[in-house]
N, C-alpha and C positions, 0 to 999 in steps of 0.2 A: 813913622812907626805905625800909624793908622793904616796906611795902604799896605804895608807888609802883612799886617794881621789879617786884613780883609782878603788879600790875595791867597793866604793860606787857609782861612776858615770859610769865607764867603765869596769865592771868586766870581760867581754869577752876579753879585751885587756891587762889583767894583765901579762900574759906570755910575750907578746911583750914588755911591759914596763920593766919587769925584764931584758930582752935582751938589752934594751937601756943602762941600767946601768952597763952592762958588758963591754961596749966599750966607747971610747972617743966620746964627743959630746952628751952625754946622755940627758942633760937638754934641749938642742936645739931640739932634736928629740922628746922629751916629749912634749914640748910646741907646736911643729908642729902637733902632734897627737891631742892635746887638741883643737887647732885651727880648725883642720878638723872636729871635733865634736861640734864646737861652745861652747866649755867649758873653753876657756882661761880666760875670765872674772870671771867665777865661781871659777877657780883655784886661781886667785889672791886674791879674797875675802876670800876663805878658808885658803890660806897661811897667810894672814894678821890676821885672827882670831886666828889661831893656834899659831902664833908667839906671839901674845899678851897674849894668855892663858899661854904659856910656860914661858914668862917673869913674869907674875903674880905669877905663882907657884914658880918660882925661888926666887922672892922677898919675898914671904911668908916664904919660907924655910930658908931665911937668915935674917928674921925680918926687911925687907926693904919694903917701899911702892913704888910701880912702878906707876908713873904718866904719 
């Protein structure tokens, strides 16, 4: 999910983000980068949308209704 967001919003920072996730503190560094680019709120909205979508697909695959 992180990489898809970065590809769409900060493609020039993709290698830097890959580097974050090779070390401890990756998520904190990622959020700091987003804050630098005023994208933190956009990330939270994207993350929420994608989580809901994943839950919906999972529910459908298991014949469950996610509410």
